[in-house]
N, C-alpha and C positions, 0 to 999 in steps of 0.2 A: 503495499499500497504507499502510497506517496505522499510526501511530508505537505500539509499541510497549507494552504496558500490561496489567494487572492487574486483575480484579475490576471494574472502570469502565474507558471510554474512557479515551484519555489530555488530552480536553476535561475533563471532569470534574475531574482534577488542576489541571489549569492555571484552571481557575474557583474552584478556592480556592486555590493562593496567590496569584492576583490579591488575592483578599479579605483575607488575611491581609496581604499587603502594604499592602494600603490600611489596615485597622485599626494597621499597621508606622508607616506614616507618619505618623498621628492621633494614637501616641503619642509619638514622637521618636526612635522605633528605627531602628537602619541594619542591624540584621541581627537574627533570633531562632536561638536558638540551640533544641531540638528534640530530647531524649533517651527520649522514655517509647513503647513499642509503640502506644499507641491514636495519639499525634501521628505518631510515624514513618508506620505504615500511614494517615495520614488525609489528610498528603501525598504522599505514596510509590504508597500500593498495594499496600504491601514485608507481605506475611500470611503467616507461621512461625508455627508452636509452638517454637522453638528459644530464644525468651523465657526459659521456660523454667529455662536455662542462666544464673546470675548473672555467667557469668566472663566476658564478653565488652561491653564499653559501645558502646551506636551511637548514631549522629548525623546529624545532617541539621540543615543551615545555610538557614533563608533567607532570601536579599540582596530589597534592600533592592527594586532590581530584577533581573529576569532569571528564571533557571528554578532552583530549590534544586540544592546540592548533598549527598550521600552520603559522607559520611568513615567507614568501619563497617570489620567483620572482615573479612579477605579470602574464609572462610568463605564471605560472605554476596554474592560477588561475582555469580556466574551470579547467583545468585535475582532481588535489585538488578535486572540485566542486563535483567531482562524486565520490567521495570516503566518508565516515562515515561520518567524523568530519565534524561538521558549522562553528567553529571559523577562517574561514582564513583570516587574515591579511599581506597584499604584499605593496611593494616596488617597483618603479621602477628602475632595476638592468637591469645592473651593476651599480652603482653612484660611483665614483671615490670617491668622497668626506666623505658617509655615503653608507655605501651597507648593507644597514640591520641592523646598529649595534646599533642605535637610538630606532628604532622598537623594536628588540627583548627587548631591554632593556627596555623599558617603558610599554613589554609585562609582562616579567619576573618580574618586579617590583608590578605592578597587583595583582599580583594571587601567590604572597610571601612574609611572613611577613618580617620588616627591616633586621634582624640579622639570614637570611635565612640561609640553606645551599643547595648549588644547585650542585644535583651529572653529573658530566659530565666522560663517560669511559675516560681512561687515562689508561689500562693498557694492557696486551698483546692484540696483536692483537684487535687491540682498533685504531684511528687513529682522531685528527683535522680536520674534512673540512672548514675549513677556517682561511683569515689571522691572523696568529700572533700576528701581532699587529690590528686588530679590535678586536682579544680578549683579546687582553690588553686593549683596548678601552672599551671593555662590563667588565672587570673586577674593571675598576678602575670609572664605573658609574651605576655599583650597591652595593657600599660597603655601609656600613659595612657589606652589605650578601657577600660569600666566597663560591666557589667553593671546592665541594670534591670531591673523585675520588668516579664514579658510577659505575666499571667497572660489581662492581660482583652482582646487581641490574639487571641491564642487560643480564648479561652471565647467571645464575641462571634461568630466565623467557625463554629465546633464547633459550636454551638449550636439554630444555625438546619440544621435538612435541607434535603438536597436533594431532588428527587421520585424520582431513584435511589437515596437511602440510606431513604430510607422503604419503596419497595419489597422493602428488601434487611429491613429493621427487618419492615414485612407479614410478611414470608414467614417469619423466624424463629414471627415467631407461631403462623405456620398451623401449625408441628410443633410447636410446645406443645402448642396445640389438639388436635390428630390424640392426642397424647401422650395430656391428660386424660382423652379421651373410650375411653382404653384399662384407668385406673386400674380399675376394678371387676373386670378379667379378673386382676389381681394381688394388690389389696389386699382381703382379707376378713378374717373375724372369725377367729381362730387365727393370723394369719402375721406375721412381728415384722415389727417398723420396718424392722429395718434392710435384709433384703429386699426390703421396697415400696420401697426409695429407691435401691435398686441396678438393682429391673426396672423403674423409673420410668425412670433414665438408658439402658436399654436401649430403654423405649420409642420416646424421644427421639432415638436414634441412628437405630432402625429405621425414623423416620417424614423422619431426612435431615437430622438436625442434624450438624455439621462433628466439634463437641465439644459437650459436655456442663462448662462451665464451675463452674457452680451450680447447686447442690441442695438445698436446706434445708427445712425444716420441723415437724412434731411433729405431738403423739397425744395425747388424753389426758381422762378421762371432760370430757365437756360442754365441751370447749375444751382447749388447750395452754398453757403456760407462759409460750410462749417460739418464736420463729419462725425462731433460727440456729441451735440444738442440734443435731450430732453426731443420727444415730440410733444406736437402743440393739436389743437384742432383745426389748426388751418386744411381745410378741405385740395386737394390736390385737385390743379387745377389744367386745361391743355396748355401744352407749351414746357409747365415744368420736365424736370427732370429730377428722377427720386430714387436716391442712395441705400442700401441697405445695405448691415456689414454687421455681424451672425461671430460671437463667437461660443459655436453650440459645442456640449461636453457631449462623450461617449467614453464608459468605462474611466472619465481620469483625466482625460485627453482631448484637449481644442483642436477644434478649426479655426483656421480668421480669415473670410475672404471676405470680400463686398460685390455685389452688381448695380450698375445703374438703367434703368427706365426712363425712356422720356413715356411721357404724357401725349397721346395726342398726336402730332406731326414734331420729330425735333428739330429746333433751329436746327441753322446751315454751322452756328460755330461748335455749339455741341458734339455734333457729330463731329466734328474735323477732332474738338478736343479729346473724344472716344476712341475715333482714331488713329491718335499719336498717342495715347497712351494705352493701343492694344499694338502699334508697330513696336513699342517703345520695347513691352514685356518678350515680343518676340526677338527681340536681337539682346537683352539678360538674357530668355533660354536660353540660344546658341552659344554667347561667350563666356559667363560663369564657370566657372573651374577650380575645383580647392586648390588653397597656393594661394587664390587670392582673398583679399584683405574687405574688411568689410567696409573699407572707407573706396575699394574700387568700385565694389556693386553701386553705391550710388554715383559713382562717376561714369557708369556705365549707364546709367538711369539717366542721367538727369543730359550726357552728352547726346543720346537720343531722344531725348523730350527736343532738344534745342535742331535737331538736324529735322526734326518734324514741324517745326516752324513754330512749338511750343512753348509756352513760357513756364520752366517745372514752377511744382510750387514750393514752399518752406518742408521742417523739420525734416522728421527720416524719411528715406524711401523701400521700409523693409527691416525683415528683423526675425528675432528665433520665434518659432514655438515649440508647445510642446504641451508640460503642462499649467503652464497657464498660459493663456492669452497675448501674450507678449513676452519673449525670451531673450536673452543676448542671443547676440548681438543685435547695433541697429546700424543700418546703413546711411551712416553722419560722415560727410570730408572728416570726423576725426578719430573715430572709432576702425583701428587696427588691429581691432579680431582676425586671425585667421580664421578664413574659410575651412571647414574641412567633410571629407566623403562623410556622409552619413548624418548631415546634419538639416533638419529642418527649417524652411524659412520660409515666410513672404518677401512676396513682388509688391511694391506700394507706391507706384511712381502716381504723383497728382500734380495737373496742371492748374496755373490761374488762367479763366476767361479772360475775365477783367475782372479791375479791381472791386472784391468781397463777391467772388463767385469764380467757388471749383468744382473740378469735378475728380477722382478719384479713382485708382482700380488697385484691383488685389488680387493675387494664387496664393495658391500655397504648393510647395516643392519641396523633394528630398534631395541632395547635393547628392551627382553618385561621379564614381570618376572621369566618365565620360562628360561630364554638364548634368543638369538639372531634368530632373522627373517630377514629371505634375503629379499631382496632388488632388487635388479641385479642379472640377474637369472645368473646362479652360470658356471661358467668354466669349460671346459672338466678335466677329469680328464688326460688327454695324450695331451701331448704338441700337435695342430692340424700344419696338414704342409700342405702347397698351391704348388699343384706339376704346369707347364703346360702344 
C-alpha cells in the first residue's frame, strides 16, 4: 500500500524536499521555515481554503536532511495526516499567550545545531505569515541560531515545474478556455459589467474550477482604462471593448490569462491594437528560449510591439505562474532572473491606444528546451465581436 498523499503521489513531494535541501546546502542553511499557503502546500500537499482565516499561523520546517516537520494548529491535524509527512506537532490555537511559538522553537532546536542558520523567505514576493512580535520571540528563543534569507532556495526550486505540475496548470487553463467560449452567452449589449463578471465566475465553476480566486477586467469605448478595477453596473454598449481576466484554480494550481471581445462592430484602432498584440505574442512564442533573462523577454515584447506601430503599455509584460496567480520572475527591464526550462510563464503584452485607453493580451506557456509550449488555447487572431 502506498504512502498517504494528497494531489500528487508522495514521491513528488519527496523530490521537492530533496531539491529544497540541495539548494539549502548551497546557501549554507541548516533548516528552512515556511509559513505561507503556497509554500506549505508545495512541500506537503495540504490544500485548504481555511487559510482565509488569519487567526492561526501554520509552520513547516524543512531540515537539512530527512522529512519536513509540520507544526500546526490542532484543527489541521486530520487533514495534514492525509498528506505524506508523518511528523505532525500541534497546539490548541489560537492561543493569545503562546500561539505555537514554544512548540516551533523546540522543534527547530531539536533538528538543528546550536549555531544553525535557518532560512526564511525574505525577498520579493514573500511574506511572513505570523505576528511580528511572535517572530521576535522565536528569534530570542532560538539564539544563538540565526535567521537568514532563504528566498533563493525556495524560488529556484518552485520556479521549475514538474510535468505533474504542468498538467495541473494545463487543466486549469482548459477550464478557463471553456468558460471564455461561453462569454457571448452572457456578455451582450445592455448587460451590466458586474453581471458579466458574476456570470463568468459561474461559468468557470461549472467548467470545473475548484474556486475562482481572481476575476478582473474592464470595458469601455474602444478600450479600457485599467485591468484591476472591480466591475460596476454600467451596461455594455456597442463600441465597447470587454476584457475578462481570470485566475481560476484547480487542485491548487492557477491559470492566468485574459481575452478581449468587441461589443458590436470593433473600432478600427482597437482591431489594429489587437492585431499588434497577437503578432507580438507570436514573436515571443517563436524567440523565447531557456537561458534568456526576464528582461530579454520584456525587450522582445516591446520591440515587437513597436515594430507593429503600437505603443507598449507600462509595467511588466509577463510573469511566473503556478501555486499563486503571479510568481517570479517579472518581465520588466530590471529583472535579470534566468529563464529556465520547465518554467511556467505568462506572456502579457499591452498597448496604449490613446492616453487613458489600453488593450492587453495574455497567454500561459511552459518554457521547453526548444521554446514555449502554449498551455492556454491561443486567442483568435482577429478581435472577436459579440452582436445582439
